[in-house]
Residue, then its C-alpha position, 0 to 999 in steps of 0.5 A: m378595329p373592333h376591340l383592340r388593346t391599345s392605349s389610344l383607343s378604348r375597347r368600345g371605340l375599337l369595336a366601333a372603329g371596326g364597326a364604324v370604320g371596320l377599323g382599317a388602315v392603321l399603321a404599317a404597310c402590309g407584309d410583302g409575303d416574300e416567304k410563303g412556306s414550304t409547300s407549293g400550293s398544289g395541295a401536295e405536301k412536302s416533307g421537311p421544315w415549314s416556314f411563313k413570314d407574317d405581316r409583323g415581319q416575323t417568320a413562324k417555323a416548324d419541322s413540318v407543315p402544321k396540322n393542329i391549327v388554332a385561329f381567330v374565327g374569321v381567319a379560320a373561316a378564310l382558311h376553310d374556304y381554301g380547304v385548310e381546317v383548324k382544330g380550335v377557334f377564338g373570337p365571335t363564333k356563336t351567337s346567344d342562341g347557339k348559332a354560328d356568328v356571322q364571322a364564322g362563315d361556312l365553318d361547322i362550329s360543332k367540329v371545332e373547339v371554341l376557346g373563347n367567344v368574347w373579347g378577353e376570353f381565351n381558355v389557355e388550358k383547352y388550347a394546350g390540350l389541342a397540342p397546337e402547332l400554329l396560332v393564326t390571328a388578325m392584326w388591326e394594329k402593329d404587333a397586336l394579336w387580335y383576340v389574344p388577351d394581353q394578360s395570357k399572351g405570354k403563355i399562349l405564344a409559348l405553346a406554338p408558333s404564331v402568324a398575324l395577318w393585317a386586317a388594317q393598313t391593307t386592302v381587300p385584294k392584298a388581304i385575300q392574297r396574304h390569306e391565300d399565301l398562308a393557306a398555300s403554305l399549309g397545303a391548300d390547292v389554290k389553283a383548284k376550280k373552286v378557288t379560281d371560280a371564286k376569284a373570277a366572281f370577285e373580279k367581276a363584282a369589283a368591275r361592277l362596283r367600279a361601274a356603279a360608282k362611276s354611274q352614280p358619282n353623287i351618291k354619298v355613303l356613310v360608314g356607321s356603327a351603333s351602340q346604345d349611347l353613341f353612333y360612330v362614323s368611320l373614316a373609309k381610308m382606315s379600313a381594308d374594305t372601305l379603302y378598297f371601295q374608295e379605290l373603286g370610286v365609291q364616295f364616302i362621308e369623311p367625318k371629323v375623326n378623333e385623335a386616334g384617327f379612325f372614327e367620330e363619335l356622335s351622340w344620338e341627338n347629333v346623328d344627323k350631322y352628315d348628309a348621306d344617301i346610303i348608310m352602311m351599318d356594322n353587321r357584327s353581333s357586338a353592334l346594335q342593328p338597324d331594327a334595334l334603333t327604331s326607338k331612336p327618333t333621330w335615327a328614324k328621321l335620317p333621309a337614308v333611313k326613310a328612303g330604305q337605303v340602309i345596308p349591312r356592312t361586313t366590318e370584319p370580312i372573311y378574306s377569301y374570294d368566295k366571301c368577299a365577292p358578295i360584299l362587292d356585289a351588295l354594295a354595287e347593287a345598293i349604289e345602282k338603286a340609290k336615290k340622292v336623298g342626302 
């Protein structure tokens, strides 16, 4: 739950939760998706009104299928994988060197209007200038729109209908299905070979991860996120990705979480509190990466670090089959090769 706006979690904590936990499973259940819009998902558009019931339980409506779409960058990347393009994005899109952020997926960031690249940044004037017909974002906490600033939310939501899809309180397959539902409603051909091939690869990767976990039942995985002062250990069941891995049989370290329930904050002096065989580290640009932790002696002494069993964690997955299959394969490979060191 990267940076959320909530009274129970600090901005850093939310970032960490997403990083530490990936911030999953927060409050309510995932929307049932009983309304999937006015198109068939065959790629052929229909005339007449469009509607889509989102994971808040709210129904977005328009006189026709929205074309001028603005989305949180990760959601935009998922829609892109289904063939639906957006006009503008917000959220981590460009790194400091101008390259595409990991959360941008295969988006050509030179062809979209970037309304905000960091937390709290959203250019309302540029948004209005795009003549938006639909705003789409993620939701880590009930009714909280990811990367839509509270101070300008009223102005933003007055300009176009909005859709929010769970990034928490769900699992990877459910989240992918909801993004596919939305893409289909917007005219995507979800039966296209590219999509069905990606789904087959995802299912194969899931079977591989299940088999890897079964063959290495004693391997313990820690979900971590690093900042300069703290190391966050996340509770697996609180995130869509790690909850799903857990369902597939992966064994996770269970930290003593704080009141918010997502993660435990450890000082670097206490980073060795848990014995882990594999450490999954938050891969987002908002978190310190392993190569930036070499100056911290307690990190270097961790058994998993010494064994070279530290892997990146895609904390905010792009919810398409194409992007999630490699995540499953990477974890499966890590578990297959892991030695018991914790």
